[in-house]
N, C-alpha and C positions, 0 to 999 in steps of 0.2 A: 345298438348301435357302435362301433368300435370309437375307443375316444384315445385320440391321437394329443400325445405333446409334441409341437413342433419347437425345436430350439434351432438357430443361427447366431454364428462365431464370429463371422467375418468381418473385417472391417472396412470391405472391400463398398458396403452398399448394395444399391441394383446391381453393379458391375460385375459380382462375386457368383464364382462359378458353383461353390457350394450351396449358397443362397438358393438359385436355381435349379439346380440337383436336389437340392432337399425340397422345395417345393412341388417340383416334379413327381417326387415318392407319394408327398402328400396327397395330391389330386390325384394318383393312383390307385390310391389306397383306402381313400373317401372316408369320410365316419366323420364323429363330432373333435374339431381340433384347437383345444388353446396353444397360442402361440405366444413364446417368447424369446425378442432379438437380446442378449445377451450385452452387446454392447451397447444398447441403448436403457439397459435397466439397472447402471448406477448400483452394482451391487457390491457392497461393504466387504473387504477385507478381510478375513480371520483374524482377531488381536487374542491378546491375552486372556481379557473378560469374558470371547465370545469363545472362545475353546476352553472356557473352565465353566460357562454354563450347559458343552456338550456334555460333560461328566459331572452332570448336579442332577440329580434324580428330578423329577419334573415339581416331586411334591414338596423337595428344600428349596427349588430356585426363587430367589429373590424378584422381587416388583424388575428392578434393571435387568439381571438376566433374563426372562420371560420376554423384554421387551427389545433386549436383542439380541434373542433369538426369531424376533417376527419375521424377519426377510428369509430365512434358513427353514423356516417352518412355513412358509409360504410355497417357498419352492420343493418343498418336502410334499404338498400338498397336493401338487400340479403333477410329480412324477408318480404318487399313490394314485391317485385316479387315472391315472393312462393306463390302458392297454398296451400301447404301441408310442414308443418314445422316435424320435427321425431328426437326427444334430446333424448341423451344416457344421463341417468340421475342416476350416484352412489349414493347411502344415507352415507353421510359420518356426522357424529355424529349426527345423528338423522334429515339432514337436506339437501338440498345442497350445492353439490363441491362449491370451493371457488372461480371456474372458471366463473362456472357457473354463480354464481351471481352476478360475476362481470360484463358477457356477458346483463343479467340481467338490471342491475344497467346504463350498456349503451344505451340498446333499450327504456329502461322505459323514456320516452320523452314527456311532456307536448305540445300536438299541434302538437304530429308527430303519437306516437301509441296509445293515449289516450288526452282525453281532457277536462274542467270542463264544465259541462253547467247548465242554469239555474233549471234544471231536478236533478244534480248531476253526477258525473264522466262519462264520453261515451267512448267505449272503440272505437277504428281508424282501427281495423283489424279484424276489421267483415267477414264473408264468406270464410275464411281460416280452414284449421283443424291440429291438433296438436297430434300427439304420442307421449307420451312417455314411454321409455325403461327403466324402474328403475329396480336397483336389489339394496339388500340388504345384509348385512354379518350373516343375520337369523332373525330380527328384522321386522316385519311383517308390510304392507302396510295396512294404516286404525287402526292400532293402538292404546293408546292413545302416544306414543311416537313417532310417523309418523309423521314429519314438513318438508316432503319432498313433497308426492304427495298435503297435502292440499295446501302448499306454492305454488307448479308449476300450481297447478288448478286456484288457488286465481289470482295470476300476470296475464295469461295468459288471464283468463277470464276477468280481469279487461283490457286487450287489444283489449278485443272485438270477443275473440278467445273462441266458447263456443261450440262448436265440440271437445271433448276431449275425446282421447282415450287412457288408462295405460295398457300396459305390464308389466306385474308383477311379477317379478323373486325374489321373498323374502321368504315365506312360506316355511319354510326345506332348506335354501340353507346350513345354517349351520351342517343340520343331510345329507341329502342326495341333493349335488347339481347337478347331473348328471339329476334325477328324475326333479329337479324345473325347469332344464333349456330346461327338454324336457317338461315338463308342457307349458312353454312360447313360444316356438318355436311351439307348437301345435297350441296355442289361434292366435299367428301371421299367420300360415297355414292358419286358419281357417277366414283370412280379408278379405273382398272383393276387388279384383285389382282394 
């Protein structure tokens, strides 16, 4: 059975378009789902001590460093266990939400999700698929001010996840949200299960 990691990052709760879209993707795909609501996860910002623990070899980490890594390790275990990752990602100020950015900071770890090699960086999460359910207040995805989708594609591509699908609910959202969401749901309905 396919293992799905379902991540939501919108502050809008049940009224969130990205939460509705990500849930529809997960329902369409089916599988064994692990759910993470980043808004309710109380993630700890990366600080100097945690950053130092990232770069300390596992065998040399102090008890304090191991404890500081517990939350990041939990997030890594979820992402490593998943075959498919579904991310509800609203556009805030033309880019990712602060909750999603913090999540990325906690899973972007050298030697875990990527490595530096003689030929350059190499992603360590190859063979996985990611779906980005994105919505904006009307800013078109792919426009010059869209920093959301390029950021997500770059980061997850850097992790080695190059099989990426964007479900877009942006074009027309400010004028006709019902039609925009209907178009996005139609795209989800057409996905291969």
